[in-house]
N, C-alpha and C positions, 0 to 999 in steps of 0.2 A: 770402293766406298771413298766420295769425292769429300773426304775429310784431310784438310791442312793441319797438318800436325808438328806440333814441337818435342822431339823427343830426347832422351836424357841414356846414356850408355850406363848399365849395371855393372857389366860383368865383361870380358873378353869376348866369350862368345859373339859378344850382341857388335862388336869391332865393321866387321862385312857388312851386314846387311844394316846397319846406318851410314856407311860412308854409302853401298850404295844407293837405298833411297835417297839421301842428301845428293847425289849427284846426278839421279833424274830427277832432281827439284821436287821431291814427292815430302818432303819435311825439310827443318830446319834442326839442325842436331845442334846439344849446348855442350857436347860433349859427353867427359866421364864424369860421374854424380861426385865423384871427389874431388872433381877441380871446380864445382858449380859454385857458382857466387850469386847473391840476388842482384848486383845491376846486370849480370850476363841473363837472367832470368828477365830482367825487367824491360832491357833493350830490346832483346828479344819479342817480347810481347807486342811493347809498343811498334816492332817494327810490322809486325803482324797485323795489329790492331788497327794500322795508319795507311795500310798500303792494299786496296781494294785488287789492283792488278798482281800482286806476289799471292794473295790469298784464290785469287782465281786459277794461274798458274801452277800454283799446288797442289789446288783441286784436279783439275784436268789432270796431271801431273800422277794421283793417287789415283782418279778414275779408270788410269790404262794400265794399273799394275793389281787392282784388288775390283772385282766386279759385284761384289758381296754376293755372291751364288755359292763362295763355297761349303757353306752348311749342306744346302739341296744335294752338291756335286756328293760328297759323303754319304750323306741318309743313302742316297741315289744308288747308291754304292752300295751302300750295309745290304739294301732292300735286297739287292741282286745276286749278295752269298744266301741268302736265306732261301 
């Protein structure tokens, strides 16, 4: 789904996926919620809003990861079991 995202890590089990998505350019990660500041949120939002090339790049990266058809694949698989 071609949606640029800003994410926050809530729990340790989210570290790896946050790092991978960041490295792929699909998201901007603000880090752990316990370390979050208003200034960091504001500067990141301003960065995304003010940079159409960044949003386009993030959208393209996200589209390559998620096609938006996962629910259909799950339903199809479940129906095949019935």
